[in-house]
C-alpha positions in Angstrom: 7.5 -4.0 16.8 6.0 -0.9 15.8 3.0 -1.4 13.0 2.6 1.3 10.8 0.2 1.6 7.6 1.3 3.5 4.4 -1.5 4.0 1.2 -0.6 4.1 -2.1 -2.3 5.5 -5.3 -2.4 3.1 -8.2 -2.3 4.1 -11.6 -4.9 1.3 -12.9 -6.4 -1.8 -11.5 -3.9 -4.9 -10.6 -3.7 -7.9 -12.9 -3.9 -11.3 -11.7 0.0 -11.6 -11.5 0.1 -8.6 -9.5 -2.4 -9.7 -7.0 -0.3 -13.3 -6.6 2.7 -11.0 -6.3 1.3 -9.0 -3.4 0.4 -12.2 -1.7 3.5 -13.5 -1.3 4.8 -10.3 0.2 3.5 -10.5 3.7 6.2 -11.7 6.1 8.6 -11.8 3.6 10.0 -8.3 4.0 8.3 -7.2 7.7 5.6 -6.4 5.4 2.2 -7.5 7.5 -0.9 -7.5 5.3 -2.2 -5.7 2.3 -5.9 -4.2 1.9 -6.9 -3.1 -1.7 -9.6 -1.0 -2.4 -10.4 -1.5 -6.1 -12.7 1.4 -6.1 -10.5 3.9 -5.2 -7.4 2.4 -7.1 -5.8 2.3 -3.8 -3.5 -0.3 -1.8 -2.9 -0.3 2.0 0.4 -2.0 3.6 0.7 -2.7 7.2 4.5 -3.1 8.1 6.8 -3.3 10.7 8.1 0.1 11.2 11.0 -1.2 13.5 12.6 -3.1 10.8 11.7 -1.1 7.6 11.6 2.8 6.4 8.3 3.4 4.0 10.7 4.1 1.0 11.9 0.3 1.6 7.7 -0.4 1.2 7.6 1.6 -2.1 10.6 0.3 -3.4 9.7 -3.5 -3.1 6.1 -2.5 -4.7 7.9 -0.9 -7.6 10.1 -3.7 -7.9 7.1 -6.0 -8.1 6.1 -4.0 -11.1 3.0 -3.0 -8.8 1.7 0.6 -10.9 2.1 2.7 -7.9 1.8 6.5 -8.5 2.4 7.8 -4.9 1.6 8.0 -1.6 -1.9 9.0 -0.1 -2.0 11.6 2.5 -3.8 10.3 5.1 -5.3 13.4 6.3 -6.4 14.6 2.9 -8.4 11.2 2.6 -10.0 12.0 6.0 -11.0 15.5 5.3 -12.4 14.5 2.0 -14.5 11.8 3.6 -16.0 14.4 6.1 -16.7 16.7 3.8 -18.7 14.1 1.6 -21.0 13.6 4.8 
């Protein structure tokens, strides 16, 4: 297994129903776990890259009506964090 993490920007905070839907994802589609950063409105998913591609993760989120705007570029996030120090 090869685990990867992909981060997505959310359009708005998640509702209770959306959070419950996310709770059903792990181990269902090869998605291992998620972490929600409510302050930044970002959703981070760890998935098994030997079973899934990143586009499949995005499609699963959209089908569950999770308001994903787009993927977060990890290098841009790191650069922003360094600049704020």
